[in-house]
N, C-alpha and C positions, 0 to 999 in steps of 0.2 A: 494446471500450471499455478504455481504459487509465487508471489512476489512479496518479499519482506523488506520493509523499511526499518532501519535501526533508529536509535535515539537521535543521533546527530542529523540524520536525514529528516526526521520528523521536526526537530527543532528548527532546521533551516527553512522548512516549509512554513512553520508557525511564525517565524520572524517576518515573512512576507505577507502574512494573512492575519492582521490584527483582529482581536475579538473572535477568534476561531472556535473557542469552546472545547477544543481537544485537550484532554488532560496530559500530564507529563508522562507519556507512555515510554516504556523501554523499547517496544517494537510494535509494529502492526503488520499483519500478513493479509494480503488480498488474494483470494483464490478465484481462479477463472475456469470456466468450462467453455464448451463450444458456443454457449449462448451469452457469454460475458461474465461479469462479476457474479459469483454465487455465494461467497462466504467471506467474513472478516473475522480475524482473530487478533484482538488487541491485548497487549500485556503491560501491566503496571506492577513493578516490584515482583516480576515473575508470575503474577497471577492474572487469570483471565478477567477482562473488563468487557461488559456488554456494550458494544458500540452503539446500541440504540440510545444510550444515555447521552451521547454527543453527536448523534446523527444530524446531518444537515448539509448546507452548502459547503462548509469547510471540509467535511469528510469526503464529499463527492470530489472536491477539487484535489484532495490528497490522493484519492484513488486514481484520478486522472494523471497526477504527477508520477504515479507508479507505472503507468502504461509504457513509457520508453524503456524502462528496466525490463518489463515483461517481453517487449518485442525483441530487445537485444538478447535476452536469455533464449527465446525461441529461435532466433537466427543462429546462435552459437550451437544449438542442438541439432539444427537441420543440416544434413550432409550436403556438401556442394557437389554439383554434377560436373563431371569432366567431359570435355568435348574431344 
């Protein structure tokens, strides 16, 4: 499962988290497997940026902010049972 946050979502996060150290990314994609977060794909001007260069508390908080979006996406893909 992948969850992508776009520029405006990242900027909204950054406004509430001063001194975050996260660059002006176009997007960031968090990939999850059954064990949790397994990969991060950050893009700046369309090019890959190694998230290790800004890893820390802010990146962890941003990944946690992506969780509701991931859960919603999972719920929308899960078929409903009829009784």
